[in-house]
N, C-alpha and C positions, 0 to 999 in steps of 0.2 A: 713145794718142790724140794726134794731132798738134795743135800750137798753131794751125794754120790751118784746121782742120775743126771747126766747132761741132757740138754734140750734135744740134741741129736747124737746118737752113738757114732755118727760119722763126722761130726764137726771137727774141723782142722784148725788148730791154733798155732800161730807163729809167736815164739818168745824171743825178744831181742834184748839182750843184756850182756854187758861186758864182764860181769862178775860171775865166775864159775860157781861160787857158793849159792848166789841168788838163783842162777839157772837150775842148779841141782834141786833146790827146794821147789821151784815152780814145776819142773818136770815131774818130780815125784808126786806132787799134789794133783796135777792134772792127769797124769797117767792113771792114777787110782780111780779117777772118774771116767776113764775109758775114752778120753779125747785123743785124736791123732795129733801128733806134735812135730813141729820143726823148730830149730833154734838158729839164731844168728848172734854174732858177738860184737857187732857195732851197727850203726845206722845204715851205712852204705851196703853192707852185706844183707841187712834186714830188708832194705828196699829191693835189692836184686832177688832175694828169695820170695818176697811178696809177689813180685812180677811173675816169677817162674811157677810158684806153687798156688797162688790165689787162695790164701787161707780164709776161713770164715771170720776170724777175729785175730787181732794182734795185741799182745801184751808187750809194752815197750818201755825200757828204762829211758830216762831223760838225758843224763850226763854220760856220754859215751865218746870214744875217740872217732876220728874221721868225720862223722856226721852225727850230731846229737839227735835226740828223739823228736824235738819240735821240727827241726829241718827235715827229717825223714818223713814226718807226718805231712808236712806241706807238699812234699814231692808226691806222696801217695795220693793225696786228695786232688792234685792237679792232673793225675793220670786217669783217664776214663776206665782203664782196666782195673784199678784198685780203689777208686774214689769211694766206693760203697762199703769198703771193709771197715768195721768199727775198730778204733784204736784206743786202748786203755793204757794210760801212762802209769809207770811205777817210779816213785821218787821218794827220797828221804827228806826232801825240802818241803816243809809244810807252809811256806809263805803263800799268801793269796795271789801275789803277783805272778809267781811261777805257774800256779794252777790255772790262772786266767790265760796266761800265754799258751799253755797246752791246749786249752779249750779253743782259743782263737786259731790255733794252728790246725784244728780239725779233730782233735781228740774228743771222745764221748764221755770219758770218765777219768778219774785220778785215784790211785790207791797209794796211800802214804806208807812208806816203810818205817818201822817193821810192821808187817801185816800178818794176819792169821790166814791159814789155809781156807777156813770157812768164808772169810770175807772175799778172797780172790775168787773162789768158786761161785759165790753168790753173784758177784758182779759180772763174771763171765757168763753165767746162765741168763741173767737179766738182759745183757746186751745181745747175746745170741738170739734170744726170743724176740727182742725188738727188731733185730736185723732180718729175721726170717720173713718179715712182711715187706722188706725193702728190696726191689728188683736190683739185680746185679747188672753188669755190662752186657750188651748184646753180643756175647761170644766174640768170635774173631773179628767182627766188623769194627768194634770199638777197641779191642785189645791192641790192634796194630795201627790205630789212628794217629798216634803221636809218637815221635821219636824222642830220644833223651833230651835234646836241645829244646824241643817244643814243650815237653813237660816242665823243664826248668824255667822257661820263659813264662808259662802259664802260672806256675807256682809263685814266681817273682811278681807277676802282675797282681795276684791276689794279696800278696804281702804288702806291696806298695799302696794298694787301694785303701789299706787300713792305716796308712802313714802319711796322708796328704798334709796333715798339719805339722809334720816333722820334716827335717832335712837330713835323712840318714846318709852317712858316708857309704861309698861303694863297698868298702871293706865290711861294714856292719851288715849290709844287705846280703853280700855273698856268704857271710858267716851264718846268717839266719836261714839261708837255703842250703847250707852244708856244702858249699863249693868254693872255688877260688875266684878272685876278681877277674882274672884273665878268661877263665871258662865262662863266667857269667856274661862278660862283655862280648865274647865271641858268639855266644848263643843268641844274644839280642841282635847283633849285626847280621848273623846268618838268617834268623827267622823274620826280623822286622826291618832290617836295613838301617837301624838307628842305634845309638848308644843307650845304655840303661837310663841315663838322666835326660837325654833328649826325649825318650818315651815318657819319663816321669813328669818332666816339665809340661809336655803336651797334655797329659791327663789332668794335671793340676789346673792348667789354664782352661781346659774344657769344662772342668768342674766349676771353676770360677765363673765362666760364661753362663752356666746353668743357674748358679745362684744369683747372678746379676739379673737374668731375664725372668726368673720365677719367684724371687723373694724380695722382701724389703729390707734385708740385712744391710747394715752400713758397709761402706768400702773397707773400713778398718776391720770389721768382723770377718768379712770375706777374705781379706788379706791374711788374717790370722788362721782361718780355716784351711788355707792352702799353703801354709808354711812360711809366710813372709813376716819378718820382724817389724816392718813398718808399711803403712799405706803407700808411702812414696816409692819404696822399692817395688812393691806390688804393681803400682800404676806404671812404672817404667817397664817392668817385665811384660805386663799385659799389653801395653801399647806395641812393644816389639812383636808380640805374638799375634795380636788381633788387628793391629793397624790403627786402632782408636783407643782413647782413654776408657777406663772402666765406666765413668759417668756417661760418656757418649754412647758406649755400647748399651748400657741400661736404657737410656732414653730411646735409642733406635729399636730396642727389642721389648719395650714396655708392654706391647700388645700380648706377648706371650704370658706375661704375669697376669694380665687382666683376664685372658682366656682361661688360665688355670683357676683363678679366683672364681670366675663365673661358673665353671664346671663344678667347683666345690660347692658354690651356693645352690646350684640346681640340684645337686645330689642331696644336700641338706634339706632342701624344700621337699623333694620327693620322699625322703625318709620320714617326714612328718605324717604321711598319709598311711 
């Protein structure tokens, strides 16, 4: 596939970057390849333009004012109207941690600055080709299914699900989602009727219950997996949540673990034939 022939002559690419020089370079490169282009100058504007324009692919800088690239991507992936759009991050940071953070937020690729026009075009073409076999949203039905607060709550839920072993401050959670603590708290109360950390505590305790019922992990290991510094603190919190100690809960629900094990054994036996 040549660098001058896009996968589709009608493919629409949204470029989100706060640097005029970087924007100019990308626009010139992609325009020569006959892509349709839109631009935005920060993450918040990029999110709005993605909702309005439904691009086929997004090229997005990471470090931007108002809302950074990772936070913007989390919002896009939580919205059914834009969850299918591939996001390629652009960044001058070559550290593996940042690249992994971008992939975990929902990005499909990372291009390290300074980059060549040929590399950008090649990655764009590859991901447009991959995305061409991925169904988009079911038109207006899904496009209007979530309001802004619901999108924010869904994105936060996904973020917190990857941080059960941490105890992130509300400020850091809000920053990761590109919003304010007040806005995030109001969204959770409006949509779920609980605070962010009431929700988070409930999810961590529910996860602890699953681990107690279906695994042989020690209480110490389970405490660590759900973000407690000691088994004693975990046991106290678990008793407040479930009404019994972790060991009692495990004893009362041991049948679940046995059932899971028996199903696994049966599957293993069948696979031998």
